[in-house]
C-alpha positions in Angstrom: 104.9 75.7 108.6 101.7 76.6 106.9 101.1 77.4 103.2 102.1 80.9 102.3 99.9 82.2 99.5 102.3 84.9 98.4 104.6 82.1 97.1 101.9 80.7 94.8 101.8 82.0 91.3 100.0 81.2 88.1 102.1 80.0 85.2 99.3 79.4 82.7 95.5 79.4 82.7 93.0 78.1 80.1 89.5 76.7 80.0 89.3 76.3 83.8 92.7 74.7 84.1 95.5 76.4 86.0 99.2 75.5 86.0 100.8 76.8 89.2 104.2 77.3 90.7 104.7 77.2 94.5 108.0 77.7 96.4 108.4 76.8 100.1 111.0 75.8 102.6 108.5 73.2 103.9 109.5 69.6 103.3 107.6 67.3 101.0 105.8 65.5 103.8 104.4 68.7 105.2 103.1 69.9 101.8 101.5 66.5 101.1 99.7 66.5 104.4 95.9 66.8 104.2 94.7 70.4 104.2 98.0 72.1 103.5 96.5 74.2 100.6 93.1 74.7 102.3 93.5 78.5 102.8 93.4 78.9 99.0 90.8 76.3 98.3 88.7 78.9 96.5 91.2 79.3 93.7 92.0 75.6 92.9 90.1 73.3 90.6 90.3 69.5 90.4 92.9 68.7 87.8 95.0 71.9 88.3 98.8 71.1 88.3 101.3 72.6 90.8 105.0 72.7 90.2 106.4 72.9 93.7 110.0 73.8 94.8 110.4 72.3 98.2 112.8 72.2 101.2 115.4 74.5 102.7 117.5 74.6 99.5 114.5 74.4 97.1 116.4 71.8 95.1 113.5 69.3 95.3 110.8 69.7 92.7 107.5 67.9 92.9 104.6 68.0 90.5 101.2 67.7 92.1 97.7 67.4 90.7 94.7 68.8 92.7 92.7 65.6 93.2 89.8 67.1 95.2 88.4 70.3 96.5 85.4 69.7 98.7 84.0 72.0 101.4 87.2 74.0 101.6 89.5 71.0 101.9 92.1 70.6 99.2 93.8 67.2 98.4 96.8 66.9 96.1 98.4 63.8 94.6 102.1 63.5 93.9 102.7 63.0 90.2 106.5 63.3 89.9 109.3 64.0 92.4 112.9 64.9 91.5 115.9 66.2 93.3 118.9 68.2 92.0 
């Protein structure tokens, strides 16, 4: 599945930093694939943090940091993963 921007929301914003929440039924490997967030590359900044609820039951939470945004290509790095 591809990234669905309607499931991305701002939790906090200050001084060019944004804390995001994203909810998807996509599995972790899909979300971490290169280019998953490309369609919203214009709203991300390097260093932004994304709290992501992942999977069919959305019981897996992963925290990502936006590691690069170059020429419309977004890369994220996994900071922390946890399952309920």
